[in-house]
C-alpha positions in Angstrom: 18.4 -8.1 -1.3 21.1 -6.1 0.4 19.9 -3.2 2.4 21.5 0.0 3.6 22.9 -0.3 7.2 22.9 2.0 10.2 19.6 3.7 9.2 17.4 5.5 11.5 14.3 4.2 9.6 13.5 0.9 8.3 10.6 2.2 6.2 9.5 5.6 5.0 6.1 6.2 3.2 4.9 9.5 1.6 1.1 9.6 1.9 -2.1 11.7 2.0 -3.9 10.9 5.2 -7.6 10.9 5.5 -10.5 9.4 7.4 -12.8 6.5 6.6 -16.3 6.4 7.9 -17.9 3.0 8.1 -21.5 1.9 9.2 -21.5 -0.5 12.1 -22.4 -4.2 11.6 -21.7 -4.4 7.9 -24.7 -2.2 7.1 -24.9 -0.2 3.9 -24.2 3.6 4.2 -27.6 4.9 3.0 -29.5 2.9 5.8 -27.2 3.7 8.6 -27.2 6.3 11.4 -24.2 5.1 13.4 -20.8 5.3 11.7 -17.1 4.5 13.0 -14.4 6.8 12.0 -10.8 5.8 11.5 -7.6 7.4 10.2 -6.4 5.8 6.9 -4.3 5.8 3.8 -3.1 2.9 1.6 0.5 3.7 2.3 0.2 3.6 6.1 -1.8 0.5 5.8 1.4 -1.0 4.3 3.6 0.5 6.9 1.6 -0.7 9.8 3.0 -4.4 9.6 6.5 -3.0 10.3 5.4 -0.4 12.9 3.3 -2.8 14.9 6.0 -5.3 14.8 8.7 -2.9 16.3 10.5 -1.5 13.2 11.1 2.3 12.9 8.6 3.8 10.4 8.3 7.4 9.2 5.3 9.0 7.4 5.8 12.1 5.1 2.5 13.8 4.8 0.8 17.1 5.2 -2.0 18.3 7.6 -4.6 21.0 7.8 -3.6 23.6 10.4 -5.7 23.7 13.3 -8.0 20.9 12.1 -9.6 18.5 14.7 -9.4 15.9 12.0 -5.6 16.5 11.7 -5.3 15.9 15.4 -7.4 12.7 15.2 -5.0 11.5 12.5 -1.7 12.4 14.3 -3.0 10.6 17.4 -3.7 7.5 15.3 -0.3 7.5 13.8 1.4 7.9 17.1 -0.7 4.9 18.4 0.6 2.9 15.4 4.1 3.7 16.6 4.8 5.8 13.5 6.8 9.1 13.3 5.4 11.7 11.0 6.7 14.8 9.4 5.0 17.4 7.2 3.9 20.9 6.9 0.7 22.5 8.4 -1.3 24.1 5.6 -4.0 26.8 6.5 -7.5 25.7 5.8 -8.0 29.1 4.1 -11.9 29.3 4.3 -14.8 27.0 4.8 -14.3 25.8 1.1 -10.5 25.4 1.5 -8.2 22.4 2.4 -9.3 19.4 4.4 -8.5 15.7 4.8 -10.1 13.4 2.4 -13.1 11.4 3.4 -13.5 7.5 2.4 -17.2 6.6 2.9 -17.3 2.8 2.8 -19.4 0.0 4.0 -17.9 -3.5 4.4 -20.7 -5.5 2.7 -22.0 -8.8 3.9 -22.7 -12.3 2.2 -23.9 -11.7 -1.3 -24.1 -7.8 -0.8 -20.9 -6.4 -2.0 -19.1 -3.4 -0.4 -19.7 0.1 -1.8 -17.0 2.8 -1.5 -17.3 6.6 -2.2 -14.2 8.6 -2.1 -14.8 12.4 -1.3 -11.4 14.1 -2.0 -12.5 17.6 -2.8 -10.1 20.0 -1.3 -7.7 17.3 -0.3 -4.6 18.7 1.6 -2.5 15.8 0.5 -2.6 17.2 -3.2 -0.2 19.9 -1.9 2.6 17.6 -1.0 5.7 19.3 -2.4 9.4 18.4 -2.3 10.2 21.9 -1.0 8.6 21.2 2.3 11.0 18.3 3.1 14.7 18.1 3.7 15.5 15.1 1.5 19.2 15.3 2.2 18.6 14.9 5.9 15.9 12.2 5.7 17.8 10.0 3.2 21.5 11.1 3.6 22.0 11.9 7.2 19.2 9.9 9.1 19.1 7.1 6.5 16.3 4.9 5.2 16.3 1.2 4.3 13.3 1.0 2.1 11.0 3.9 0.8 7.7 2.6 -0.3 5.8 4.7 -3.0 2.1 4.2 -4.2 0.8 5.1 -7.6 -2.1 6.7 -5.5 0.2 9.5 -4.4 2.2 9.8 -7.5 -0.9 10.6 -9.6 -2.8 12.6 -7.0 -1.7 16.0 -8.4 1.0 17.7 -10.5 2.8 18.6 -7.1 2.7 15.1 -5.7 3.8 13.6 -9.0 7.0 15.7 -8.8 7.3 15.1 -5.0 7.2 11.2 -5.6 9.8 11.6 -8.5 12.2 13.7 -6.4 11.8 11.3 -3.4 12.8 8.4 -5.7 15.8 10.3 -7.0 16.9 11.1 -3.5 16.4 7.7 -2.3 18.4 6.2 -5.3 21.2 8.6 -4.7 21.6 7.5 -1.1 21.3 3.8 -1.6 17.7 3.4 -0.2 15.8 0.5 -1.7 12.6 1.7 -3.4 9.2 -0.2 -3.4 6.7 1.0 -5.9 3.1 -0.3 -5.9 1.6 1.1 -9.1 -2.1 1.3 -7.9 -3.6 2.6 -11.1 -6.7 4.8 -10.8 -8.5 5.9 -14.0 -10.0 9.0 -12.4 -6.5 10.2 -11.3 -5.0 9.6 -14.8 -7.7 11.5 -16.7 -6.2 14.0 -19.1 -2.7 13.2 -17.7 -2.0 9.9 -19.4 1.3 11.0 -21.2 2.7 13.0 -18.3 2.1 10.2 -15.9 3.3 7.4 -17.9 6.6 9.1 -18.2 6.8 9.7 -14.5 5.8 6.3 -13.5 8.2 4.9 -15.9 11.2 6.8 -14.4 10.1 5.8 -10.9 9.8 2.2 -12.0 13.2 2.4 -13.7 15.1 3.1 -10.2 12.7 0.9 -8.1 13.9 -2.3 -6.6 10.6 -3.8 -5.8 7.6 -3.5 -8.3 4.1 -4.5 -7.3 0.9 -4.4 -9.3 -1.9 -6.4 -10.9 -2.3 -6.8 -14.7 -4.3 -3.6 -15.1 -1.5 -1.7 -13.2 1.3 -2.9 -15.4 -0.6 -2.5 -18.7 -2.0 1.1 -17.9 0.9 2.5 -15.9 3.8 1.1 -17.7 2.4 -0.1 -21.1 3.3 -3.7 -20.5 1.3 -6.4 -22.2 -1.0 -8.2 -19.7 -1.8 -11.8 -19.4 -4.6 -13.4 -21.5 -7.8 -14.1 -19.7 -7.5 -17.4 -17.7 -11.0 -17.8 -16.8 -11.4 -20.2 -13.8 -8.2 -22.1 -14.7 -5.9 -21.0 -12.0 -2.8 -22.6 -13.6 -3.4 -20.6 -16.8 -3.9 -17.5 -14.8 -0.6 -18.0 -13.0 1.3 -18.7 -16.2 -0.2 -15.6 -17.6 1.0 -13.5 -14.7 4.4 -15.0 -14.8 4.7 -14.1 -18.5 3.7 -10.6 -17.8 6.2 -10.3 -15.0 8.9 -11.5 -17.2 8.0 -8.7 -19.7 8.0 -6.1 -16.8 11.5 -7.5 -15.8 12.9 -7.0 -19.3 11.6 -3.4 -19.5 12.8 -2.4 -15.9 16.0 -4.5 -15.2 16.9 -2.5 -12.1 14.0 -4.1 -10.1 14.9 -7.4 -8.5 11.6 -8.2 -6.9 8.2 -8.3 -8.7 4.9 -9.3 -6.9 1.1 -9.6 -7.5 -1.7 -10.9 -5.4 -4.5 -13.3 -6.7 -8.0 -12.9 -5.4 -11.2 -14.6 -6.2 -14.4 -13.5 -4.5 -16.7 -16.3 -3.4 -18.7 -14.0 -1.2 -18.0 -10.9 0.7 -16.9 -13.0 3.5 -15.0 -15.7 1.8 -12.2 -15.2 -0.7 -9.6 -17.2 -2.4 -6.3 -15.6 -1.7 -3.0 -16.1 -3.4 0.2 -14.3 -4.6 2.9 -14.6 -7.2 6.6 -13.2 -6.6 9.7 -13.3 -8.7 13.0 -12.5 -6.7 15.9 -12.6 -9.0 15.4 -15.8 -10.9 13.3 -17.4 -8.0 9.6 -17.8 -8.6 7.3 -18.2 -5.5 3.8 -19.0 -6.1 1.0 -19.3 -3.4 -2.0 -20.8 -5.1 -5.3 -19.3 -3.8 -6.5 -20.5 -0.4 -9.8 -19.9 1.4 -9.7 -16.9 3.9 -12.5 -15.6 5.9 -13.1 -11.9 5.5 -14.5 -9.3 7.9 -13.5 -6.3 5.7 -11.6 -6.8 2.6 -10.2 -3.1 2.4 -6.4 -3.1 3.0 -5.8 -6.7 2.1 -3.6 -5.9 -0.8 -1.7 -3.3 1.3 -1.2 -5.8 4.1 0.4 -8.1 1.6 2.8 -5.5 0.5 3.5 -4.5 4.1 4.3 -8.2 5.1 6.5 -8.6 2.0 8.6 -5.6 2.9 8.8 -6.6 6.6 10.1 -10.0 5.6 12.7 -8.2 3.2 13.7 -5.9 6.0 14.2 -8.8 8.4 16.4 -10.5 5.8 14.6 -13.7 5.8 15.0 -16.5 3.2 13.3 -15.5 -0.1 10.6 -18.1 0.1 9.3 -16.6 3.4 8.7 -13.0 1.7 5.5 -13.9 -0.1 4.3 -16.2 2.7 4.5 -13.5 5.4 3.0 -11.1 2.9 0.1 -13.5 2.1 -0.7 -14.0 5.8 -0.3 -10.2 6.6 -2.8 -9.5 3.8 -5.1 -12.2 5.3 -4.8 -10.9 8.8 -5.7 -7.3 7.7 -9.2 -8.6 6.5 -9.9 -9.8 9.9 -9.7 -6.4 11.4 -12.4 -3.5 11.3 -9.5 -1.2 10.5 -8.0 -0.9 7.0 -4.6 -2.4 8.3 -3.8 -5.4 10.5 -2.7 -4.9 14.0 -0.6 -8.0 14.7 0.7 -8.5 18.4 3.7 -10.3 17.1 5.1 -12.3 14.3 3.6 -15.6 15.5 0.0 -14.1 15.1 0.8 -13.7 11.4 2.6 -17.2 10.9 -0.3 -18.9 12.6 -2.5 -17.6 9.8 0.0 -19.0 7.2 0.1 -22.2 8.9 -3.7 -22.5 9.1 -3.6 -22.7 12.8 -6.7 -20.9 14.3 -6.6 -22.8 17.6 -6.9 -20.8 20.9 -3.6 -19.6 22.4 -3.4 -19.7 26.1 
């Protein structure tokens, strides 16, 4: 994939930042008194692979003016080597705007994780194209890849228009567009027709499309694979057929990807991936990984895939680095991996867990 040259940013992500509070030691929320708080969003989870490995990343978001949580988030983004840009929105009153809360435990063994999203008054719902100079960002500064998520595209009417205008501006200036469909039923309720049209337009100008069978069916109306049961070969062939149908409907895209996951227990998963780049299939059959916290694994895969594309590596290395970036994310307490260098990720792909001195 040929990328635009001489850009200030390798990767730009629009997002709604929030915080996640997690009980210590894998305990459930209802029985815990001590919690760890972290800044989080799916889109910055993706961008963290590139930012930790030294590529210039920018976050487009919005903040609550004067909020200590906003200060906490800004400090975290700076620590992750990410630039950020966005308006400061007044809280209004105690019932006004705030940053979303994600209340989630990690689960343990046979007890699965439980997640509750508290998005009332979410300031990210106000993301609006009028607050950003798209001509400067994409035309003057330049961006190689912009990564969009269906979570933001469906968050509100404003954010839907925001993502659509971002896609149009990126396309105009030769920025490659990555689109992770990320279907959420609660976001789509009573907006199905409107969002189907918006998602279809974004997908039509995207270069990289990512999603599972539910995403492609419910966001784009593409027939999904037949149930493969526990026959992994049948499941893989079903995904391949679905991706073929997506490619026919959205021929502008040249890369299509999805992950494969089977949960053995909270702390042991079978992890795989499928990618089509041009006419080249790359299949990673599920391998066992050990999991500390599963949240962010899929985002890590996307982040590793995009990093490999940005580095202009051979095509077969794209899903390999993505697979390992997703696997490393599940070994951190944060929702994102924090690789020290590329070797740390490649060692996971190679199955080398030996001590490094």
